[in-house]
VOGU-3710 file (C-alpha; in Angstrom, 3 decimals, decimal comma):
1> mslpfdnwcs> 0,379/0,030/-0,113  1,210/3,612/-0,990  1,591/5,686/2,036  0,720/9,577/1,989  3,358/9,882/4,953  0,973/13,033/6,142  -0,032/12,366/9,685  2,731/12,609/11,801  3,894/15,030/14,721  6,908/15,736/16,285
11> lptpqgefrm> 9,258/14,241/18,153  11,331/16,154/20,821  13,912/14,167/22,100  17,412/14,727/24,046  19,242/14,566/20,915  17,199/16,473/18,841  13,872/16,985/17,552  12,554/14,484/15,071  9,390/13,199/13,657  7,106/10,043/14,140
21> ydthndnisv> 5,608/9,197/10,811  2,004/6,742/10,997  2,602/3,890/8,475  -0,701/2,661/9,691  1,351/-0,251/10,989  1,460/-0,613/14,325  4,111/-3,022/14,076  6,072/-0,503/12,089  7,970/3,031/12,480  9,006/5,564/10,519
31> itmgdihqqg> 11,118/8,459/12,328  12,617/11,432/10,733  14,884/14,564/11,399  13,449/16,883/8,882  10,499/15,920/6,480  10,407/12,320/5,094  10,283/14,083/1,111  13,409/16,205/2,223  16,349/13,369/3,206  18,864/14,546/-0,275
41> eqplvrvhss> 21,222/11,398/-1,452  21,951/9,024/0,544  20,932/9,850/3,720  21,951/8,056/7,099  19,553/4,893/7,231  18,744/2,730/10,456  15,887/-0,514/9,951  16,136/-1,161/13,156  14,313/-3,826/15,437  12,757/-3,927/18,777
51> crasevfgal> 14,070/-4,707/22,324  12,057/-4,035/24,933  13,958/-5,099/27,780  16,538/-2,361/26,949  15,359/0,436/25,137  12,096/0,215/27,889  13,629/-0,977/31,052  17,772/-0,034/30,551  18,621/-4,204/29,898  22,963/-3,878/30,013
61> dcdcadqlte> 23,317/-7,087/28,264  22,738/-6,006/24,780  23,991/-3,329/22,640  20,351/-2,111/21,351  18,595/1,244/22,676  22,579/2,102/22,550  22,610/1,556/18,419  19,454/3,354/18,184  20,822/5,872/20,388  23,749/6,365/18,154
71> tmkriategr> 21,605/6,084/15,053  19,495/9,576/16,583  22,555/11,482/17,840  24,304/10,750/14,237  21,262/12,114/12,444  20,989/15,467/14,651  24,678/15,876/13,911  23,604/15,839/10,292  20,337/16,541/10,419  18,628/14,259/8,181
81> giiiyqqqeg> 18,253/10,833/8,128  15,450/8,192/8,205  14,485/5,216/10,989  12,051/2,208/10,662  11,721/0,271/13,621  9,977/-2,228/13,688  8,589/-5,179/15,997  10,424/-7,298/15,411  11,898/-8,944/19,039  14,539/-11,671/19,125
91> rghglslkia> 15,652/-11,656/16,028  12,046/-12,092/14,812  10,948/-15,368/16,206  9,189/-12,778/18,712  9,036/-11,475/22,317  8,394/-15,528/23,912  10,647/-17,350/22,659  13,614/-14,587/23,267  12,717/-14,629/27,227  13,563/-18,729/26,799
101> avkimalkql> 16,662/-18,338/24,970  17,536/-15,264/27,402  16,627/-17,760/30,206  18,332/-20,654/28,395  21,870/-18,766/28,114  21,956/-18,135/32,227  20,945/-21,631/33,097  23,268/-23,587/30,725  25,574/-20,995/30,466  25,480/-20,655/26,374
111> dtveafnhlg> 26,146/-17,917/24,408  23,365/-15,970/22,316  23,907/-18,981/18,873  23,940/-21,849/21,493  20,709/-20,932/22,951  18,812/-20,157/19,515  20,192/-23,440/18,422  19,596/-25,859/21,606  15,775/-24,168/21,020  15,522/-25,257/17,377
121> laqdirsyae> 15,934/-22,073/15,982  17,075/-20,165/12,998  19,548/-17,735/13,440  17,487/-14,843/12,279  14,947/-14,841/9,907  14,194/-10,945/10,388  12,149/-9,643/7,102  12,884/-6,098/5,996  10,631/-6,250/3,169  8,587/-2,900/4,747
131> avkilqqlql> 11,433/-1,292/5,040  12,652/-1,984/1,809  9,120/-1,151/0,349  9,569/2,634/2,881  12,294/3,381/0,721  11,440/2,732/-2,424  8,301/4,846/-2,304  10,650/7,804/-1,568  12,698/6,390/-4,277  15,788/5,516/-2,286
141> nsvrlvsnnp> 17,940/3,645/-4,327  21,219/3,995/-2,113  21,502/4,453/1,931  24,139/4,709/3,987  22,793/1,910/5,620  24,029/2,385/9,926  24,393/-1,607/10,449  26,553/-3,421/11,414  24,348/-6,432/10,183  26,050/-7,491/6,713
151> rkhqylndhg> 22,355/-9,505/6,712  20,836/-6,102/6,660  22,668/-4,799/3,953  22,347/-7,805/1,592  18,971/-8,201/2,167  18,416/-4,470/1,215  21,202/-4,619/-1,374  19,608/-8,068/-3,732  16,321/-5,831/-3,941  17,269/-2,925/-5,020
161> ittsmvnthp> 18,358/-0,596/-1,966  22,657/0,655/-2,158  23,742/0,110/0,842  27,173/1,660/2,297  28,168/0,175/5,714  27,961/3,437/8,704  29,506/1,089/11,790  27,968/2,119/15,334  30,220/1,792/18,440  29,450/-0,726/21,215
171> nirpennayl> 29,457/0,827/24,680  31,223/-2,260/26,040  29,619/-3,557/29,189  30,654/-6,668/31,187  26,999/-7,727/30,979  27,584/-7,406/26,817  30,890/-8,449/26,636  30,696/-11,491/25,234  27,234/-11,260/23,403  28,709/-8,558/21,345
181> htkkqklghm> 31,743/-10,684/20,250  29,445/-13,654/20,134  27,809/-11,482/17,357  30,905/-11,178/15,731  32,850/-14,212/15,511  29,767/-16,646/14,742  26,869/-14,124/13,203  29,384/-11,924/11,183  28,229/-8,565/12,439  31,174/-6,032/11,646
191> lplenhsdsn> 31,797/-4,860/15,176  34,086/-2,761/15,632  35,722/-4,653/19,211  39,113/-4,886/19,110  40,718/-3,337/15,220  39,485/-0,704/15,719  41,141/1,159/18,457  44,089/0,506/15,234  42,288/2,594/13,317  44,504/5,609/12,009
201> tplyfyhsdq> 41,396/7,178/11,074  40,335/10,672/13,797  38,032/10,395/16,509  35,936/13,891/16,243  33,641/14,844/19,041  32,469/17,738/19,887  28,724/18,361/21,456  27,501/16,459/24,345  24,513/14,513/22,107  26,457/13,469/19,258
211> pwgefsnfsr> 28,616/10,672/19,019  31,671/10,690/21,162  30,030/13,182/23,434  30,937/12,002/26,802  34,745/13,660/25,601  33,220/16,711/25,935  33,223/18,867/28,878  29,553/19,747/28,873  28,294/16,373/28,903  26,491/15,603/31,692
221> haiyldgaiw> 29,345/14,195/33,960  29,515/15,296/37,362  32,956/15,443/39,204  33,931/16,117/43,024  36,573/18,786/43,082  37,947/21,003/46,131  34,691/20,095/48,428  32,531/20,230/46,211  30,256/19,089/43,198  30,267/20,318/39,628
231> pttehyyqsq> 27,838/19,902/37,011  30,190/18,674/34,430  33,838/19,451/33,836  32,688/22,274/31,967  31,289/24,221/35,293  34,836/23,787/37,239  36,538/25,269/34,482  34,757/28,268/34,181  34,323/29,051/37,908  37,980/28,323/38,171
241> kftgkqqqeq> 38,477/31,591/36,540  37,883/33,349/39,732  39,277/33,468/42,781  36,335/34,705/44,290  34,234/32,035/46,003  31,163/34,112/45,348  31,626/33,889/41,151  32,499/29,708/41,647  29,255/29,308/43,336  27,154/31,090/40,764
251> ircaatpmla> 28,946/28,834/38,180  28,859/26,174/39,874  24,633/26,378/40,520  24,213/27,404/36,255  21,230/25,283/35,259  23,347/24,278/31,829  27,322/24,172/30,973  26,335/26,335/28,368  24,886/28,829/30,721  27,950/28,569/33,130
261> knqayalfds> 30,540/29,838/30,664  28,082/32,521/29,098  28,257/33,720/33,087  32,124/32,762/33,386  32,407/35,500/30,207  30,101/38,116/31,735  32,121/38,386/34,739  35,896/38,054/33,820  36,555/41,256/32,578  35,884/42,837/36,197
271> hgrtdwvtir> 36,483/39,720/38,519  38,733/37,203/35,979  42,221/35,760/37,534  44,945/37,676/35,457  47,250/34,556/35,444  44,089/32,371/33,848  46,119/31,947/30,479  49,309/30,498/32,266  47,030/28,114/34,385  43,843/27,430/31,965
281> edimrqalya> 45,734/24,197/31,172  46,274/22,699/34,423  42,472/23,339/35,886  41,452/21,557/32,301  43,865/18,850/33,869  42,663/18,868/36,849  38,837/18,567/35,690  39,687/16,047/32,892  41,455/13,595/35,813  38,204/13,834/38,115
291> kftqhpnlaa> 35,868/12,735/35,082  37,837/9,735/33,934  38,996/8,324/37,252  35,315/9,043/38,796  33,670/7,499/35,990  35,163/4,320/34,866  32,911/3,426/32,742  34,159/6,623/30,758  37,916/5,538/31,158  37,187/2,169/29,186
301> klqgtgnrll> 35,298/4,148/26,616  38,099/6,483/26,421  40,800/3,454/26,591  38,460/1,520/23,794  39,808/4,099/21,209  43,049/2,595/21,449  45,355/4,872/19,802  43,214/7,127/17,979  43,888/10,933/17,231  40,941/12,671/19,511
311> veltqqdefw> 39,817/16,143/18,294  37,418/18,292/19,179  36,518/19,313/16,019  35,381/23,530/16,221  35,608/26,227/14,655  34,893/28,698/18,158  37,952/27,631/19,565  41,011/26,953/17,686  43,084/26,583/21,605  41,322/23,305/22,773
321> gdpgdgsgqn> 39,936/22,360/19,429  40,132/22,129/16,121  38,508/22,659/12,595  39,496/19,748/10,956  42,453/21,291/9,065  45,097/20,878/11,948  45,041/24,603/12,077  43,873/24,386/15,944  45,801/23,092/18,811  43,401/20,809/19,645
331> rlgqllmqir> 44,629/21,226/23,539  41,952/19,167/24,711  42,134/16,294/22,412  46,007/16,371/23,239  45,001/16,304/27,191  42,268/13,459/26,703  45,037/11,339/24,559  47,506/11,961/27,951  44,968/10,726/30,782  44,472/7,278/27,668
341> aalhnndvaa> 48,224/7,079/27,338  48,401/6,907/31,863  45,034/4,579/32,068  46,769/2,308/29,497  49,905/2,069/32,264  47,796/2,195/35,219  49,696/5,518/35,156  47,204/8,375/36,776  48,385/9,788/39,022  46,601/12,913/40,565
351> pspvsls> 48,085/16,386/39,105  48,794/18,504/41,615  45,965/21,258/41,992  46,645/24,720/41,335  46,863/27,753/44,004  43,740/30,066/43,671  45,988/32,485/46,407
//
């Protein structure tokens, strides 16, 4: 059935403002950023299968919710893209059999492939026919498919949709580590688990709500320093432009990191430290040390980048960042790589505090 795609509503999310379109089928949802008919050439597309456990209840033993969130961040970065969300639990077998498989995995210490075999289930029976129909109706015959699953790419290519692979980067946790390696080794998923750390491709970050945004000073990871809790490293960094406790506390209590930054700028001419340029890098190092030692999951993610060049991609700050052509100093990226090296060597020592006298 041809869909008019004229019934839609706004979908405000932590990643940005999306649209949800009516498909006349409760088992299939279409989410876009921007008008569905104005996605341009080769848009980012994800055909995503539902996972109630992780997406609704926050289960940690898979990467389904992680993939969906990362896709939304990527789409938000570009300002366009399409997600086709299908109710296909348990790689197409349904929720009941998925529950049985997960139970067997725990009881018999099996991996996901062994559990499916134990239950006599095919490993993956998902269909992407409806997704193909939607893409064809939108006259999209070439997309950048956000998926590590070669079977999904093959299905779309076999049905006239040329795809290029855009990998997702899993958040590896103790709960999903074995599962991710099974997907890679036994199901053929092109997961960047080991060899992604050897990549020579720079890793760019900037906005806290976009891919690798955890490395941004605006990311919502509180730190404890100087006897106080700071909502973000940006709050702490901006507050240290001042010796006055009143100014520091005003900035610490700012509702957002951007507001903290703006308040510091407004106060600096009248109350700012005269030696700020000479101490700012030491201040940033202290804040980053606190962030990556007080949040072990962030330390693991930083170590997981291997030897990749880390770059804060921005045209707004040539000292802390770089516009992507090497003309900036990228001091934030350099400090992150220093901390990463120390973490690898188990040699992270707290930096000496900067005197505020």
